[in-house]
C-alpha positions in Angstrom: 45.7 140.2 119.4 47.9 141.9 122.0 47.5 138.9 124.3 48.5 136.5 121.5 51.6 138.6 120.7 52.5 138.5 124.4 52.7 134.7 124.2 55.5 134.8 121.6 58.5 135.4 123.9 56.8 133.7 126.8 55.8 130.5 125.2 56.2 130.0 121.4 59.9 130.9 120.9 61.2 128.9 123.9 58.9 126.0 122.9 60.4 126.1 119.4 64.0 126.2 120.7 63.5 123.2 123.1 61.7 121.2 120.4 64.2 122.1 117.8 67.0 120.8 120.1 65.0 117.6 120.8 64.1 116.8 117.2 67.7 117.7 116.0 69.0 114.8 118.0 66.2 112.4 119.0 66.0 110.5 115.7 69.7 110.0 115.7 70.1 108.7 119.2 69.6 105.0 118.0 72.1 105.6 115.2 74.7 107.0 117.7 74.0 104.1 120.0 74.7 101.7 117.1 77.9 103.6 116.4 78.9 103.0 120.0 78.4 99.3 119.4 74.9 98.6 120.6 72.6 96.2 118.6 69.5 97.6 116.9 67.1 96.5 119.7 69.2 98.1 122.4 69.6 101.3 120.3 65.9 101.6 120.1 65.5 101.0 123.8 68.1 103.7 124.7 66.1 106.2 122.7 63.0 105.2 124.6 64.6 106.2 127.9 63.7 109.9 127.3 60.0 108.9 127.8 60.8 106.9 130.8 62.5 109.9 132.3 59.4 111.9 131.6 57.3 109.3 133.4 59.6 109.4 136.4 59.2 113.2 136.7 55.6 113.6 135.9 54.0 112.8 139.3 56.4 114.9 141.5 56.3 117.5 138.8 52.7 118.4 139.6 53.5 118.9 143.3 56.6 121.0 142.4 54.6 123.3 140.1 52.0 123.8 142.8 54.7 124.4 145.5 57.1 126.6 143.6 55.1 128.0 140.6 55.3 127.5 136.9 58.2 129.8 136.1 60.7 128.2 138.6 59.9 124.6 137.5 59.9 125.6 133.8 63.4 127.0 134.3 64.5 124.0 136.3 63.3 121.7 133.4 65.2 123.7 130.8 68.3 123.7 133.0 68.1 119.9 133.4 67.8 119.5 129.6 70.9 121.7 129.2 72.8 119.6 131.8 71.8 116.4 129.9 73.3 117.7 126.7 76.5 118.8 128.5 76.8 115.3 130.0 76.2 113.7 126.6 78.9 115.9 125.0 81.6 115.0 127.5 80.8 111.3 128.2 81.2 108.3 125.8 79.7 104.9 125.9 76.2 103.4 126.0 75.7 104.0 129.8 76.6 107.7 129.6 74.3 108.1 126.6 71.4 106.3 128.3 71.8 108.5 131.4 71.7 111.7 129.4 68.6 110.6 127.5 66.9 109.8 130.8 67.8 113.2 132.3 66.7 115.0 129.2 63.3 113.3 129.6 63.0 114.6 133.2 63.8 118.1 132.1 61.2 118.1 129.3 58.6 116.7 131.7 59.0 119.7 134.0 58.7 122.1 131.1 55.5 120.4 129.8 53.7 120.3 133.1 54.6 123.9 133.9 53.5 125.1 130.5 50.2 123.2 130.6 49.4 124.5 134.1 50.2 128.1 133.0 48.1 127.8 129.8 45.2 126.2 131.7 45.1 129.3 134.0 45.5 131.9 131.3 43.6 130.7 128.2 39.8 130.9 128.0 38.1 127.5 127.2 36.6 128.7 123.9 40.1 129.8 122.7 41.9 126.7 123.9 41.6 124.6 120.8 43.1 127.3 118.6 45.9 128.3 121.1 46.8 124.7 121.7 46.9 124.0 118.0 49.3 126.9 117.6 51.4 125.5 120.4 51.4 122.2 118.5 52.2 124.1 115.4 55.2 125.7 117.2 56.5 122.2 117.9 56.1 121.2 114.3 57.9 124.3 113.0 60.9 123.2 115.1 60.4 119.7 113.8 60.9 120.9 110.3 64.5 122.0 110.7 65.5 119.8 113.6 66.1 116.5 111.8 67.5 118.3 108.7 70.1 120.3 110.7 70.7 117.3 113.0 71.4 115.0 110.1 73.9 117.3 108.3 75.7 118.3 111.6 76.0 114.6 112.7 77.3 113.4 109.3 79.5 116.5 108.5 80.8 117.5 111.9 80.2 114.5 114.1 77.8 113.7 116.9 79.6 115.8 119.6 79.0 118.9 117.5 75.3 118.0 117.3 75.2 117.7 121.1 76.7 121.2 121.3 74.0 122.6 119.1 71.3 121.0 121.2 72.8 122.4 124.4 73.0 125.9 123.0 69.3 125.8 122.0 68.3 124.6 125.5 70.4 127.4 127.0 68.6 130.0 124.9 65.2 128.7 126.0 66.3 128.8 129.6 67.3 132.5 129.2 64.0 133.4 127.6 62.0 131.7 130.4 64.0 133.6 133.0 63.5 136.9 131.2 60.0 136.9 129.9 57.8 134.3 131.8 55.8 136.1 134.5 56.6 135.1 138.0 54.1 132.7 139.5 53.6 131.0 142.8 51.2 128.6 144.3 47.7 129.6 145.3 48.4 129.4 149.0 46.4 126.2 149.4 48.0 122.7 150.2 48.6 120.4 147.3 46.1 118.0 148.7 43.4 120.4 147.4 44.8 120.0 143.9 44.7 116.2 144.4 41.1 116.6 145.6 40.3 118.7 142.5 41.7 115.9 140.4 39.7 113.3 142.2 36.5 115.3 141.6 37.3 115.4 137.9 37.9 111.7 138.0 34.6 110.9 139.8 32.5 113.0 137.5 34.2 112.0 134.2 36.0 108.6 134.8 34.8 106.9 131.7 35.7 109.8 129.4 39.1 110.3 131.1 40.0 106.6 130.7 38.9 106.5 127.1 40.7 109.8 126.3 43.9 108.5 128.0 43.7 105.3 126.0 43.3 107.1 122.7 46.1 109.7 123.4 48.3 106.9 124.8 47.9 105.0 121.5 48.7 108.1 119.5 51.7 108.8 121.8 53.0 105.3 121.1 52.9 105.9 117.4 54.4 109.4 117.7 57.3 108.3 119.9 58.1 105.3 117.7 57.8 107.2 114.4 61.2 109.0 114.1 63.1 106.0 115.6 61.5 103.5 113.2 62.1 105.7 110.1 65.7 106.3 111.3 66.4 102.6 111.7 64.8 101.7 108.4 66.9 104.3 106.7 70.0 103.0 108.3 69.1 99.4 107.2 68.8 100.8 103.6 72.4 102.2 104.0 71.2 105.8 103.9 73.4 108.4 105.6 72.4 110.7 108.4 71.9 113.6 106.0 69.6 111.6 103.8 67.6 110.3 106.9 67.5 113.9 108.1 66.1 115.0 104.7 63.4 112.3 104.9 62.4 113.3 108.4 62.5 117.0 107.4 60.1 116.4 104.5 57.6 114.7 106.7 57.9 117.3 109.4 57.6 120.1 106.8 54.3 118.8 105.6 53.2 118.2 109.2 54.0 121.8 110.2 52.5 123.3 107.0 49.1 121.7 107.7 49.0 122.0 111.5 46.2 124.6 111.2 43.8 121.9 110.0 43.8 120.4 113.4 42.6 123.6 115.0 39.7 123.8 112.6 38.8 120.1 113.0 39.0 120.2 116.8 36.8 123.3 117.0 34.2 122.4 114.4 34.1 118.6 114.4 35.4 117.8 117.8 38.5 116.5 119.5 37.7 112.8 118.8 37.5 113.3 115.1 40.9 114.9 115.0 42.5 112.2 117.2 41.0 109.2 115.4 41.9 110.6 111.9 45.5 111.3 113.1 45.9 107.8 114.5 44.5 106.0 111.5 46.7 107.8 108.9 49.9 107.6 111.1 49.3 103.9 111.6 49.0 103.3 107.9 52.4 105.0 107.2 54.2 103.1 109.9 52.8 99.7 109.0 54.2 100.0 105.5 57.7 101.0 106.6 59.2 97.5 106.0 58.0 97.7 102.4 60.2 100.7 101.7 63.1 99.6 99.5 64.9 102.9 99.1 64.9 106.6 99.6 61.8 107.4 97.5 59.6 104.8 99.3 60.8 105.9 102.7 60.3 109.5 101.8 56.7 108.9 100.6 55.8 107.1 103.9 57.4 109.9 105.9 55.2 112.4 104.0 52.1 110.3 104.8 53.1 110.1 108.5 53.5 113.9 108.5 50.1 114.5 107.0 48.5 112.1 109.5 50.3 113.7 112.4 49.1 117.2 111.3 45.6 116.1 111.8 46.3 115.9 115.5 48.4 119.0 116.1 48.0 120.0 119.8 45.4 117.2 120.4 47.1 116.0 123.6 47.4 119.5 125.0 43.8 120.3 124.1 42.1 117.2 125.5 44.2 117.3 128.7 43.4 121.0 129.1 39.7 120.3 128.5 39.5 117.5 131.0 41.7 119.1 133.7 39.8 120.9 136.5 39.9 124.7 136.3 40.9 125.0 140.0 44.4 123.9 140.8 45.0 121.6 137.8 48.6 120.7 138.5 47.9 117.2 140.1 45.5 116.2 137.3 48.0 117.3 134.7 50.9 115.4 136.3 48.9 112.2 136.5 47.9 112.7 132.8 51.4 113.4 131.8 52.6 110.3 133.7 50.3 108.1 131.6 51.5 109.8 128.4 55.2 109.4 129.5 54.6 105.7 130.1 53.0 105.4 126.6 55.9 107.4 125.0 58.3 105.0 126.6 56.2 102.0 125.5 56.4 102.9 121.8 60.2 102.6 121.3 60.4 99.9 124.0 57.8 97.8 122.3 59.6 98.4 119.0 62.9 97.3 120.6 61.3 94.2 122.0 59.7 93.3 118.6 62.9 93.9 116.7 64.8 91.7 119.2 62.3 88.8 118.9 61.1 88.9 115.3 63.1 91.5 113.4 62.3 95.0 112.2 59.2 94.0 110.2 57.3 93.0 113.4 57.8 96.4 115.1 55.6 98.7 113.0 52.8 96.1 113.0 52.8 95.9 116.7 53.0 99.7 117.2 50.2 100.3 114.7 47.9 97.7 116.4 48.4 99.5 119.8 47.6 102.9 118.2 44.4 101.7 116.5 43.2 99.9 119.7 43.5 103.2 121.7 41.7 105.1 119.0 38.8 102.5 119.0 38.4 102.9 122.8 38.4 106.7 122.5 35.8 106.7 119.6 33.5 104.4 121.5 33.6 105.6 125.1 34.9 109.2 125.3 32.5 112.1 125.5 33.4 115.0 123.2 35.3 117.6 125.2 34.8 120.5 122.9 33.0 123.4 124.6 29.6 123.9 123.0 28.8 127.6 122.9 26.1 127.4 120.2 23.3 126.1 122.4 24.0 127.5 125.9 26.6 130.3 125.6 28.7 128.3 128.2 31.1 125.5 127.8 29.8 122.1 128.5 30.8 118.5 127.9 28.4 116.9 125.4 28.1 113.6 123.7 
């Protein structure tokens, strides 16, 4: 209990602050881009640049964590996110917005890799599913208020005020990292040993790693496209930012309220069950977005998406933590994060491409197909990564 309480100022509160800032503005980036004169397809692409920034930073991020320690890189990531919001506040135009979104993605990548490396070293395998689900739950708590506050601030006070709020939240997270996160450093060994450790994990579990990456990538595509597609559909229905924020808030509230289900499912039924269920329900919600003709229909689909996403709270953190080597996991996690960053960029980018070619109706169908394909690969080829303590008393990977 004491150890869990110690995680509150170190991890949970800063995680909530950063995610709150992200969700407060992320869904409204395409609407702001449209306000600056960009077409719908370009607006969706600008929002996707956050995930491209994450992909850029993921591979060097693993080396940086190994070289300088989790605390320093986590602080650097929070500082870069803060700088991105300051730049977004002062600059105007599509190019300035795109650069700030890209920089914000780099900052969040550094925070993610550092956090995962720290958790991998400090959390026992048999507790990882529950802890990671609570980390995922922390993200969802922030996601409840983020779109709601973001929508009202953007509509009532303007987008620059929204950017100021996001910057203050990132500044608070940076202060907490500096004050409470224990100082860490590398283990004294060259980073090549971390790469070797990742290669050993790859050689011994290549098939499961590829299948897991395919499944989580498909789910990441769905998750990254979800707020953008809902936001753009709401705008097409002439809903204001506050109404769109309320719709996203309702889905996020259901998502956050049910996040604990994921921890139970992952621990009792396995990681694959949670991931596939999450993907299937989320896909259903997105595919029917073009059918929504007003606020009630869009609200219902947002609630369905929230329920589906709750089934996979913390699933990415858990599976990557399960698969990562216990010794020097930074390299493995950076490669994993790179693939997820590419998938996160792929969701909105594919949506932008589909909208530009065939209109909005084609985008959810394409995104949903990608998600289901990844889930099918995971279900067929991934070995269950849940530690089995009932038979041996030790964690093992079992079919």
